[in-house]
Phi, psi and omega in degrees: 000155181230157183233130177304135181215108182294147178098343178271143183297333175262358184052033174221159167246156180308160186284135177296146176283357188254146180246345184210151175233124189244132180250129160297165179263294187278129179092352178239302179272316174238150176278086182230002183291316176298326183290315176290328180296310173309310178298318181295321183287318187258344183229304189291302184291327176296335181276348187247335184226148172279138176092204183292129181290127183274068191305308188297336185280345181244350186302124179085006177274152165297163182293324177296313174294330178290318178299311180298319184297310185296326180292342183251359185283131167303127174082014181242119178259115177276129188251003180237162176281169170300322181292320176294326178289316174304311184293335170304319177283309185298325182291341184256355192293317182295323177295313175305301187277335181265342186233312191266339187285151169225151181288135174306136184305127175074017181296309182302307179308312182298313176298324173293316179302311178305312175301322178301323183276004173083026175262143164296143185234144178219145171250124187234104188230146175282348177290159178285164186299320185301314181295319177299313175300330171298315176294314182299322183285318185294327182248018178049055178268347178305131177096355180260359179237140174279333176215146171238123175240126177245176181290343180272356188269357175204164172284140177113178184284152173272198181301140015276359176298144185270011186294322183299325176277334174293323181295318177298319176299307175304316178298323181281342183074031171242162177281148176309316181295348178267003179256137175252136182250133170249119180228176176223349186245150177301324183288319179293318177299318180298316180302311177298312181295321176292339170282347183087017182266150172279132184232129174255130175259138178258115176277137177207192186291327186280357181219029177316320191255002187281145176277112182255006189306339183278346174297147178288332179219156173226130174239152186260003183193163171294329174293320175295326181290321175295323181295321182285324176298319172301313179301333180266010176074010181288312184244152176298178181302128177264000000 
């Protein structure tokens, strides 16, 4: 693929090495990271563990993986069953995704522009399929992704395990190194890195204190993300 580039004699720039751009959901596609962080800190984890809630240890994990992680942490006493822990999240999910979530600025326009440039697009989330469908339905995002992968769609662990992203690449018929990932959590970044994908981290209020250093690039806004994609020849001149 080539991208229009004013001022060049051929009106093109070299072909991007990427074939697909994959987006995390919470904190990237929709602004829910702050909402979930508040719920985890003030309601969910205090009801599930004794002592100080270990927020950063579970950020970006699926509910099942979060429970497993908490159960193995030194100094953390889990006081509920796996089923009760699951219910603490599930009881809040509809309110988060159908009422409190907001779509990231420029999300639809970015997806449409990527499709116009002939890139495959994917939504890859550690959330369960029912929650992902709430987001797709509420914000009319069906048709803007070539593939949607949730933690419910395969057996095994979700992020930071790389399987979620590898499944997305396989479904798209591209190699992992041909994929670019947009993430916001350390666990999601680890998953992308272990899958062999280039990762851009989006910094925001929900991850202001998170260690995003393993990402290849860190951007502070969706407008900066667009500028980086243009710089890397993924989007046309911005």
